[in-house]
LUMPALUM-36279 format. One record per residue: residue number from 1; residue in one letter; x, y, z of N, C-alpha, C in turn. Coordinates in nm, 4 decimals. Layout:
# LUMPALUM-36279
> num_residuo_n.x_n.y_n.z_ca.x_ca.y_ca.z_c.x_c.y_c.z
> NUM_A_X_Y_Z_X_Y_Z_X_Y_Z $
...
END
This chain:
# LUMPALUM-36279
> num_residuo_n.x_n.y_n.z_ca.x_ca.y_ca.z_c.x_c.y_c.z
> 1_M_-3.7080_-1.7392_4.3917_-3.6692_-1.8792_4.3959_-3.6433_-1.9157_4.5421 $
> 2_S_-3.6985_-2.0262_4.5842_-3.6875_-2.0677_4.7244_-3.5452_-2.1155_4.7552 $
> 3_P_-3.5084_-2.1136_4.8831_-3.3758_-2.1647_4.9201_-3.3556_-2.3107_4.8789 $
> 4_L_-3.4612_-2.3905_4.8869_-3.4504_-2.5302_4.8444_-3.4225_-2.5396_4.6944 $
> 5_A_-3.4925_-2.4593_4.6151_-3.4703_-2.4594_4.4700_-3.3276_-2.4127_4.4376 $
> 6_I_-3.2785_-2.3137_4.5106_-3.1407_-2.2658_4.4888_-3.0416_-2.3770_4.5238 $
> 7_A_-3.0671_-2.4478_4.6341_-2.9789_-2.5576_4.6736_-2.9775_-2.6688_4.5693 $
> 8_V_-3.0959_-2.7048_4.5194_-3.1047_-2.8092_4.4163_-3.0297_-2.7643_4.2908 $
> 9_L_-3.0492_-2.6398_4.2518_-2.9804_-2.5863_4.1347_-2.8289_-2.5874_4.1553 $
> 10_A_-2.7841_-2.5407_4.2707_-2.6396_-2.5345_4.2991_-2.5777_-2.6739_4.2973 $
> 11_I_-2.6450_-2.7679_4.3593_-2.5926_-2.9047_4.3608_-2.5951_-2.9642_4.2203 $
> 12_G_-2.7037_-2.9417_4.1479_-2.7121_-2.9922_4.0102_-2.6022_-2.9364_3.9206 $
> 13_M_-2.5725_-2.8090_3.9382_-2.4684_-2.7459_3.8572_-2.3283_-2.7929_3.8958 $
> 14_S_-2.3110_-2.8398_4.0176_-2.1785_-2.8821_4.0629_-2.1456_-3.0265_4.0264 $
> 15_I_-2.2433_-3.1008_3.9789_-2.2222_-3.2436_3.9519_-2.1169_-3.2660_3.8437 $
> 16_D_-2.1203_-3.1912_3.7334_-2.0203_-3.2082_3.6280_-1.8793_-3.1860_3.6826 $
> 17_A_-1.8633_-3.0821_3.7635_-1.7319_-3.0535_3.8219_-1.6913_-3.1634_3.9200 $
> 18_L_-1.7876_-3.2158_3.9952_-1.7594_-3.3265_4.0862_-1.7077_-3.4474_4.0088 $
> 19_I_-1.7750_-3.4805_3.8998_-1.7352_-3.5953_3.8181_-1.5942_-3.5747_3.7631 $
> 20_A_-1.5700_-3.4550_3.7096_-1.4373_-3.4253_3.6553_-1.3313_-3.4320_3.7649 $
> 21_S_-1.3638_-3.3852_3.8832_-1.2683_-3.3870_3.9942_-1.2412_-3.5282_4.0436 $
> 22_I_-1.3440_-3.6098_4.0488_-1.3232_-3.7497_4.0874_-1.2305_-3.8166_3.9870 $
> 23_S_-1.2554_-3.7919_3.8595_-1.1700_-3.8495_3.7553_-1.0265_-3.7997_3.7687 $
> 24_R_-1.0124_-3.6687_3.7916_-0.8784_-3.6103_3.8080_-0.8106_-3.6683_3.9324 $
> 25_G_-0.8848_-3.6784_4.0419_-0.8289_-3.7346_4.1647_-0.7886_-3.8801_4.1485 $
> 26_A_-0.8616_-3.9523_4.0651_-0.8291_-4.0929_4.0416_-0.6980_-4.1080_3.9657 $
> 27_T_-0.6576_-4.0062_3.8909_-0.5342_-4.0150_3.8130_-0.4133_-3.9581_3.8856 $
> 28_L_-0.4357_-3.8823_3.9921_-0.3251_-3.8244_4.0681_-0.2757_-3.9245_4.1722 $
> 29_H_-0.1481_-3.9175_4.2009_-0.0916_-4.0046_4.3035_-0.1033_-3.9340_4.4377 $
> 30_R_-0.1919_-3.9827_4.5227_-0.2139_-3.9269_4.6563_-0.2302_-3.7745_4.6542 $
> 31_P_-0.3402_-3.7256_4.5976_-0.3597_-3.5807_4.5916_-0.3647_-3.5190_4.7314 $
> 32_S_-0.2943_-3.4084_4.7491_-0.2917_-3.3404_4.8785_-0.4132_-3.2490_4.8920 $
> 33_F_-0.4385_-3.2046_5.0154_-0.5495_-3.1124_5.0370_-0.5291_-2.9805_4.9624 $
> 34_P_-0.4068_-2.9215_4.9622_-0.3870_-2.7977_4.8838_-0.4153_-2.8171_4.7340 $
> 35_T_-0.3784_-2.9320_4.6800_-0.4080_-2.9609_4.5395_-0.5589_-2.9693_4.5184 $
> 36_A_-0.6262_-3.0368_4.6088_-0.7718_-3.0500_4.5995_-0.8392_-2.9134_4.6137 $
> 37_L_-0.7909_-2.8318_4.7061_-0.8487_-2.7000_4.7282_-0.8256_-2.6081_4.6078 $
> 38_K_-0.7096_-2.6166_4.5464_-0.6812_-2.5372_4.4260_-0.7770_-2.5762_4.3136 $
> 39_T_-0.7949_-2.7044_4.2953_-0.8885_-2.7519_4.1932_-1.0299_-2.7032_4.2246 $
> 40_G_-1.0714_-2.7184_4.3499_-1.2047_-2.6739_4.3904_-1.2248_-2.5252_4.3694 $
> 41_A_-1.1232_-2.4455_4.4026_-1.1342_-2.2999_4.3865_-1.1459_-2.2605_4.2396 $
> 42_I_-1.0694_-2.3249_4.1542_-1.0762_-2.2941_4.0106_-1.2132_-2.3316_3.9551 $
> 43_F_-1.2572_-2.4526_3.9850_-1.3890_-2.4951_3.9371_-1.4984_-2.4048_3.9935 $
> 44_G_-1.4918_-2.3733_4.1219_-1.5942_-2.2906_4.1858_-1.6006_-2.1507_4.1295 $
> 45_L_-1.4851_-2.0887_4.1069_-1.4821_-1.9535_4.0522_-1.5408_-1.9494_3.9111 $
> 46_V_-1.4985_-2.0421_3.8281_-1.5504_-2.0463_3.6905_-1.7005_-2.0746_3.6910 $
> 47_E_-1.7414_-2.1692_3.7761_-1.8831_-2.2075_3.7815_-1.9699_-2.0940_3.8361 $
> 48_A_-1.9147_-2.0085_3.9217_-1.9901_-1.8936_3.9733_-2.0004_-1.7819_3.8703 $
> 49_M_-1.9013_-1.7687_3.7843_-1.9014_-1.6606_3.6854_-1.9929_-1.6895_3.5667 $
> 50_T_-2.0022_-1.8133_3.5244_-2.0771_-1.8428_3.4024_-2.2270_-1.8174_3.4116 $
> 51_P_-2.2958_-1.8431_3.5250_-2.4373_-1.8063_3.5268_-2.4576_-1.6550_3.5206 $
> 52_L_-2.3611_-1.5794_3.5736_-2.3693_-1.4329_3.5637_-2.3623_-1.3875_3.4179 $
> 53_V_-2.2701_-1.4481_3.3433_-2.2581_-1.4159_3.1996_-2.3872_-1.4523_3.1276 $
> 54_G_-2.4396_-1.5722_3.1545_-2.5651_-1.6145_3.0918_-2.6812_-1.5249_3.1303 $
> 55_W_-2.6868_-1.4831_3.2564_-2.7924_-1.3956_3.3046_-2.7879_-1.2615_3.2316 $
> 56_I_-2.6690_-1.2059_3.2152_-2.6548_-1.0784_3.1428_-2.7034_-1.0935_2.9990 $
> 57_L_-2.6664_-1.2036_2.9347_-2.7132_-1.2281_2.7974_-2.8655_-1.2442_2.7944 $
> 58_G_-2.9200_-1.3129_2.8944_-3.0644_-1.3318_2.9011_-3.1394_-1.2026_2.9264 $
> 59_I_-3.0853_-1.1163_3.0125_-3.1479_-0.9860_3.0393_-3.1551_-0.9042_2.9106 $
> 60_A_-3.0498_-0.9099_2.8323_-3.0474_-0.8344_2.7070_-3.1595_-0.8791_2.6134 $
> 61_A_-3.1967_-1.0058_2.6211_-3.3000_-1.0585_2.5314_-3.4382_-1.0661_2.5967 $
> 62_S_-3.4481_-1.0390_2.7271_-3.5728_-1.0655_2.7993_-3.6926_-0.9851_2.7507 $
> 63_Q_-3.6723_-0.8623_2.7095_-3.7862_-0.7809_2.6667_-3.8536_-0.8376_2.5423 $
> 64_Y_-3.7825_-0.9210_2.4688_-3.8378_-0.9774_2.3460_-3.9113_-1.1091_2.3690 $
> 65_V_-3.8921_-1.1694_2.4857_-3.9478_-1.3025_2.5059_-4.0248_-1.3175_2.6378 $
> 66_Q_-4.0732_-1.2096_2.6955_-4.1392_-1.2169_2.8258_-4.2607_-1.3090_2.8258 $
> 67_A_-4.3325_-1.3167_2.7174_-4.4539_-1.3989_2.7139_-4.4233_-1.5487_2.7207 $
> 68_I_-4.3055_-1.5876_2.6816_-4.2706_-1.7305_2.6813_-4.1491_-1.7617_2.7678 $
> 69_D_-4.1142_-1.6704_2.8593_-3.9926_-1.6872_2.9386_-3.9906_-1.8162_3.0203 $
> 70_H_-4.1049_-1.8571_3.0746_-4.1090_-1.9800_3.1539_-4.0845_-2.1035_3.0674 $
> 71_W_-4.1279_-2.0980_2.9426_-4.1009_-2.2085_2.8503_-3.9530_-2.2146_2.8153 $
> 72_I_-3.8909_-2.0985_2.8014_-3.7462_-2.0938_2.7735_-3.6694_-2.1495_2.8919 $
> 73_A_-3.7048_-2.1061_3.0129_-3.6380_-2.1564_3.1331_-3.6535_-2.3085_3.1420 $
> 74_F_-3.7756_-2.3562_3.1214_-3.7996_-2.5005_3.1237_-3.7163_-2.5711_3.0166 $
> 75_G_-3.7190_-2.5190_2.8948_-3.6463_-2.5822_2.7845_-3.4964_-2.5900_2.8095 $
> 76_L_-3.4383_-2.4806_2.8582_-3.2942_-2.4805_2.8847_-3.2581_-2.5766_2.9972 $
> 77_L_-3.3321_-2.5714_3.1073_-3.3023_-2.6618_3.2194_-3.3254_-2.8078_3.1805 $
> 78_A_-3.4324_-2.8342_3.1074_-3.4591_-2.9708_3.0635_-3.3509_-3.0193_2.9673 $
> 79_A_-3.3062_-2.9314_2.8783_-3.2014_-2.9700_2.7833_-3.0689_-2.9972_2.8551 $
> 80_V_-3.0324_-2.9092_2.9465_-2.9072_-2.9280_3.0203_-2.9149_-3.0549_3.1059 $
> 81_G_-3.0225_-3.0695_3.1817_-3.0383_-3.1876_3.2654_-3.0488_-3.3157_3.1843 $
> 82_G_-3.1245_-3.3101_3.0765_-3.1371_-3.4268_2.9900_-3.0043_-3.4661_2.9272 $
> 83_R_-2.9264_-3.3654_2.8856_-2.7946_-3.3932_2.8276_-2.7024_-3.4579_2.9303 $
> 84_M_-2.7050_-3.4051_3.0529_-2.6215_-3.4633_3.1586_-2.6560_-3.6104_3.1797 $
> 85_A_-2.7842_-3.6387_3.1969_-2.8270_-3.7751_3.2231_-2.8010_-3.8661_3.1031 $
> 86_F_-2.8305_-3.8168_2.9835_-2.8098_-3.8973_2.8629_-2.6629_-3.9337_2.8445 $
> 87_H_-2.5746_-3.8359_2.8572_-2.4318_-3.8631_2.8384_-2.3774_-3.9566_2.9453 $
> 88_A_-2.4292_-3.9455_3.0662_-2.3856_-4.0366_3.1716_-2.4276_-4.1795_3.1402 $
> 89_V_-2.5492_-4.1962_3.0911_-2.5971_-4.3296_3.0556_-2.5236_-4.3813_2.9321 $
> 90_A_-2.5063_-4.2963_2.8314_-2.4431_-4.3376_2.7062_-2.2957_-4.3715_2.7236 $
> 91_R_-2.2311_-4.3046_2.8182_-2.0886_-4.3273_2.8403_-2.0631_-4.4709_2.8824 $
> 92_G_-2.1512_-4.5247_2.9639_-2.1430_-4.6645_3.0021_-2.0267_-4.6978_3.0936 $
> 93_A_-2.0287_-4.8192_3.1425_-1.9287_-4.8648_3.2395_-1.7908_-4.8809_3.1785 $
> 94_A_-1.7805_-4.9120_3.0507_-1.6496_-4.9327_2.9893_-1.5652_-4.8060_2.9949 $
> 95_A_-1.6284_-4.6905_2.9714_-1.5541_-4.5646_2.9745_-1.5086_-4.5298_3.1154 $
> 96_E_-1.5806_-4.5775_3.2170_-1.5447_-4.5459_3.3545_-1.4148_-4.6128_3.3957 $
> 97_D_-1.3864_-4.7277_3.3383_-1.2676_-4.8016_3.3772_-1.1441_-4.7615_3.2972 $
> 98_A_-1.1633_-4.6789_3.1940_-1.0501_-4.6383_3.1107_-0.9598_-4.5423_3.1865 $
> 99_P_-0.8276_-4.5574_3.1754_-0.7374_-4.4650_3.2440_-0.7447_-4.3266_3.1825 $
> 100_R_-0.7288_-4.2239_3.2664_-0.7359_-4.0859_3.2195_-0.6113_-4.0120_3.2619 $
> 101_S_-0.5759_-3.9112_3.1860_-0.4635_-3.8263_3.2210_-0.5162_-3.7000_3.2868 $
> 102_S_-0.4535_-3.6573_3.3959_-0.5030_-3.5400_3.4668_-0.4576_-3.4099_3.4029 $
> 103_G_-0.3478_-3.4081_3.3280_-0.3000_-3.2865_3.2623_-0.2537_-3.1817_3.3609 $
> 104_G_-0.2238_-3.0621_3.3114_-0.1743_-2.9537_3.3944_-0.2803_-2.8489_3.4204 $
> 105_I_-0.2351_-2.7272_3.4536_-0.3268_-2.6174_3.4870_-0.4140_-2.5797_3.3670 $
> 106_G_-0.3587_-2.5868_3.2456_-0.4371_-2.5568_3.1258_-0.5517_-2.6542_3.1085 $
> 107_T_-0.5235_-2.7808_3.1316_-0.6275_-2.8833_3.1230_-0.7319_-2.8617_3.2318 $
> 108_L_-0.6848_-2.8268_3.3515_-0.7764_-2.8004_3.4627_-0.8698_-2.6844_3.4295 $
> 109_L_-0.8148_-2.5757_3.3775_-0.8954_-2.4594_3.3421_-0.9927_-2.4913_3.2285 $
> 110_A_-0.9461_-2.5635_3.1282_-1.0335_-2.6018_3.0166_-1.1476_-2.6910_3.0659 $
> 111_T_-1.1161_-2.7811_3.1571_-1.2192_-2.8682_3.2121_-1.3199_-2.7874_3.2927 $
> 112_A_-1.2699_-2.6921_3.3723_-1.3595_-2.6073_3.4521_-1.4533_-2.5286_3.3619 $
> 113_I_-1.4018_-2.4751_3.2540_-1.4864_-2.4001_3.1601_-1.5862_-2.4941_3.0927 $
> 114_G_-1.5388_-2.6091_3.0500_-1.6270_-2.7052_2.9838_-1.7406_-2.7525_3.0726 $
> 115_T_-1.7106_-2.7755_3.2005_-1.8156_-2.8229_3.2903_-1.9090_-2.7108_3.3348 $
> 116_S_-1.8732_-2.5856_3.3073_-1.9565_-2.4740_3.3528_-2.0461_-2.4163_3.2435 $
> 117_L_-2.0364_-2.4667_3.1219_-2.1196_-2.4130_3.0136_-2.2679_-2.4338_3.0411 $
> 118_D_-2.3015_-2.5424_3.1075_-2.4422_-2.5626_3.1417_-2.4903_-2.4576_3.2413 $
> 119_A_-2.4010_-2.4097_3.3277_-2.4384_-2.3036_3.4219_-2.4664_-2.1729_3.3482 $
> 120_M_-2.3993_-2.1517_3.2347_-2.4283_-2.0323_3.1544_-2.5685_-2.0416_3.0964 $
> 121_A_-2.6043_-2.1596_3.0470_-2.7394_-2.1788_2.9937_-2.8441_-2.1597_3.1031 $
> 122_V_-2.8145_-2.2068_3.2232_-2.9061_-2.1866_3.3354_-2.9149_-2.0381_3.3679 $
> 123_G_-2.8021_-1.9664_3.3614_-2.8028_-1.8217_3.3843_-2.8936_-1.7494_3.2869 $
> 124_V_-2.8927_-1.7925_3.1611_-2.9827_-1.7336_3.0614_-3.1274_-1.7559_3.1044 $
> 125_S_-3.1591_-1.8774_3.1457_-3.2977_-1.9056_3.1855_-3.3368_-1.8275_3.3107 $
> 126_L_-3.2423_-1.8029_3.4015_-3.2733_-1.7287_3.5240_-3.2999_-1.5810_3.4968 $
> 127_A_-3.2529_-1.5303_3.3837_-3.2767_-1.3903_3.3487_-3.4247_-1.3634_3.3282 $
> 128_F_-3.5015_-1.4657_3.2995_-3.6439_-1.4500_3.2743_-3.7278_-1.4662_3.4006 $
> 129_L_-3.6618_-1.4899_3.5119_-3.7307_-1.5097_3.6388_-3.6902_-1.3982_3.7351 $
> 130_D_-3.7703_-1.3795_3.8371_-3.7401_-1.2795_3.9387_-3.6535_-1.3454_4.0460 $
> 131_V_-3.5203_-1.3464_4.0236_-3.4272_-1.4124_4.1150_-3.3116_-1.3189_4.1484 $
> 132_N_-3.2445_-1.3480_4.2572_-3.1232_-1.2771_4.2944_-3.0058_-1.3566_4.2373 $
> 133_I_-2.9567_-1.3156_4.1226_-2.8536_-1.3907_4.0509_-2.7235_-1.3985_4.1296 $
> 134_I_-2.6936_-1.2976_4.2095_-2.5701_-1.2991_4.2878_-2.5742_-1.4127_4.3907 $
> 135_V_-2.6862_-1.4256_4.4611_-2.7014_-1.5330_4.5598_-2.6907_-1.6686_4.4904 $
> 136_I_-2.7568_-1.6822_4.3774_-2.7546_-1.8092_4.3052_-2.6147_-1.8398_4.2540 $
> 137_A_-2.5460_-1.7412_4.1964_-2.4101_-1.7629_4.1460_-2.3153_-1.8007_4.2598 $
> 138_L_-2.3288_-1.7339_4.3733_-2.2441_-1.7676_4.4885_-2.2746_-1.9085_4.5398 $
> 139_A_-2.4028_-1.9457_4.5420_-2.4401_-2.0804_4.5860_-2.3828_-2.1855_4.4913 $
> 140_I_-2.3917_-2.1595_4.3617_-2.3358_-2.2531_4.2632_-2.1843_-2.2617_4.2790 $
> 141_G_-2.1186_-2.1469_4.2951_-1.9732_-2.1459_4.3122_-1.9294_-2.2187_4.4378 $
> 142_L_-1.9996_-2.1964_4.5489_-1.9657_-2.2618_4.6745_-1.9884_-2.4125_4.6652 $
> 143_A_-2.1034_-2.4526_4.6116_-2.1320_-2.5957_4.5977_-2.0284_-2.6628_4.5086 $
> 144_T_-1.9882_-2.5945_4.4020_-1.8893_-2.6503_4.3105_-1.7522_-2.6595_4.3759 $
> 145_T_-1.7153_-2.5571_4.4534_-1.5868_-2.5607_4.5234_-1.5812_-2.6793_4.6189 $
> 146_V_-1.6859_-2.6964_4.6981_-1.6902_-2.8077_4.7928_-1.6912_-2.9410_4.7192 $
> 147_A_-1.7732_-2.9514_4.6152_-1.7840_-3.0773_4.5403_-1.6527_-3.1126_4.4723 $
> 148_S_-1.5876_-3.0151_4.4110_-1.4625_-3.0421_4.3398_-1.3494_-3.0765_4.4347 $
> 149_T_-1.3404_-3.0041_4.5448_-1.2373_-3.0346_4.6436_-1.2571_-3.1757_4.6981 $
> 150_S_-1.3799_-3.2075_4.7325_-1.4113_-3.3416_4.7824_-1.3878_-3.4472_4.6755 $
> 151_G_-1.4212_-3.4128_4.5517_-1.4033_-3.5068_4.4408_-1.2585_-3.5450_4.4193 $
> 152_I_-1.1701_-3.4472_4.4282_-1.0272_-3.4771_4.4132_-0.9820_-3.5734_4.5218 $
> 153_L_-1.0202_-3.5451_4.6461_-0.9785_-3.6290_4.7580_-1.0400_-3.7685_4.7510 $
> 154_A_-1.1640_-3.7760_4.7048_-1.2314_-3.9060_4.6965_-1.1959_-3.9828_4.5704 $
> 155_G_-1.1445_-3.9133_4.4713_-1.1191_-3.9760_4.3417_-1.0323_-4.0993_4.3474 $
> 156_R_-0.9328_-4.0951_4.4308_-0.8425_-4.2094_4.4386_-0.9131_-4.3323_4.4947 $
> 157_L_-1.0070_-4.3098_4.5851_-1.0791_-4.4217_4.6457_-1.1970_-4.4680_4.5608 $
> 158_V_-1.2684_-4.3718_4.5062_-1.3928_-4.4031_4.4361_-1.3696_-4.4261_4.2873 $
> 159_G_-1.2767_-4.3505_4.2291_-1.2572_-4.3562_4.0857_-1.3787_-4.3000_4.0145 $
> 160_A_-1.3881_-4.3202_3.8878_-1.4985_-4.2650_3.8096_-1.6206_-4.3566_3.8092 $
> 161_R_-1.6109_-4.4726_3.8709_-1.7178_-4.5728_3.8630_-1.8538_-4.5217_3.9091 $
> 162_F_-1.8599_-4.4511_4.0225_-1.9879_-4.4084_4.0753_-2.0274_-4.2682_4.0307 $
> 163_G_-1.9361_-4.1961_3.9677_-1.9645_-4.0605_3.9243_-2.0768_-4.0524_3.8230 $
> 164_R_-2.0888_-4.1542_3.7416_-2.1919_-4.1569_3.6389_-2.3311_-4.1518_3.7013 $
> 165_Y_-2.3518_-4.2212_3.8121_-2.4822_-4.2227_3.8773_-2.5155_-4.0859_3.9371 $
> 166_A_-2.4148_-4.0200_3.9923_-2.4364_-3.8854_4.0455_-2.4742_-3.7892_3.9342 $
> 167_E_-2.4133_-3.8056_3.8182_-2.4442_-3.7193_3.7042_-2.5867_-3.7428_3.6557 $
> 168_I_-2.6317_-3.8671_3.6557_-2.7696_-3.8987_3.6167_-2.8675_-3.8324_3.7132 $
> 169_I_-2.8406_-3.8433_3.8425_-2.9282_-3.7827_3.9435_-2.9292_-3.6310_3.9290 $
> 170_G_-2.8122_-3.5708_3.9067_-2.8047_-3.4261_3.8871_-2.8836_-3.3805_3.7655 $
> 171_G_-2.8751_-3.4566_3.6569_-2.9510_-3.4240_3.5362_-3.1003_-3.4314_3.5596 $
> 172_I_-3.1438_-3.5350_3.6291_-3.2860_-3.5491_3.6596_-3.3336_-3.4347_3.7488 $
> 173_A_-3.2489_-3.3925_3.8442_-3.2849_-3.2812_3.9329_-3.3041_-3.1520_3.8541 $
> 174_L_-3.2192_-3.1277_3.7537_-3.2340_-3.0068_3.6726_-3.3611_-3.0106_3.5889 $
> 175_V_-3.3922_-3.1263_3.5326_-3.5176_-3.1398_3.4575_-3.6349_-3.1140_3.5509 $
> 176_G_-3.6288_-3.1694_3.6721_-3.7345_-3.1471_3.7710_-3.7499_-3.0006_3.8074 $
> 177_L_-3.6385_-2.9291_3.8196_-3.6435_-2.7863_3.8482_-3.7105_-2.7112_3.7333 $
> 178_G_-3.6793_-2.7486_3.6099_-3.7426_-2.6874_3.4935_-3.8926_-2.7119_3.4919 $
> 179_V_-3.9333_-2.8329_3.5241_-4.0764_-2.8659_3.5309_-4.1433_-2.7834_3.6403 $
> 180_S_-4.0759_-2.7697_3.7540_-4.1301_-2.6903_3.8644_-4.1524_-2.5438_3.8232 $
> 181_I_-4.0583_-2.4860_3.7527_-4.0717_-2.3483_3.7047_-4.1897_-2.3369_3.6088 $
> 182_L_-4.2005_-2.4313_3.5184_-4.3101_-2.4307_3.4220_-4.4452_-2.4408_3.4913 $
> 183_I_-4.4575_-2.5334_3.5844_-4.5841_-2.5506_3.6576_-4.6173_-2.4249_3.7368 $
> 184_E_-4.5169_-2.3669_3.8022_-4.5390_-2.2441_3.8812_-4.5935_-2.1309_3.7955 $
> 185_H_-4.5410_-2.1154_3.6750_-4.5864_-2.0057_3.5885_-4.7196_-2.0345_3.5192 $
> 186_L_-4.7454_-2.1600_3.4903_-4.8706_-2.1948_3.4223_-4.9890_-2.1957_3.5186 $
> 187_T_-4.9632_-2.2174_3.6474_-5.0717_-2.2217_3.7452_-5.0885_-2.0897_3.8206 $
> 188_A_-5.0014_-1.9934_3.7959_-5.0093_-1.8648_3.8680_-5.1154_-1.7752_3.8099 $
END
């Protein structure tokens, strides 16, 4: 996988955490940098671990599906990206203006896990490709840490209003990555 593809994947995977962080930052009263960094670290760590778990699960199943692995990778990435974009569009502007509660550490951890499930599905699809999963997991974790930390700090200014558009773009990028994988394998 090329460095550009890894970057697109890492950024695409961090969008859900960015959106959640912007929302969380919008509900906090003047979030401090340590608060933002703690949120970013939690989201980044969880987001880096889940593709590894998915990759291990995918490796266990890879010998049974090698002939169609590129279709599986495409299907998973398209489903994850399509779901991201669809939910962002379906949520609509009314939901963006609704007040949200930021909750405590339990809520933060639950949100981090919830936003990282798509990274697990991507990890499964990566098991069928010749990739360095450690580099990809670290890239996803780093991108998520930066995005979440920035999201908390920007949340008070931006609110959730523009997060929906970023989620749509991230979803489209994941679908595009899936199409790219499919084309690469079908034309090789």
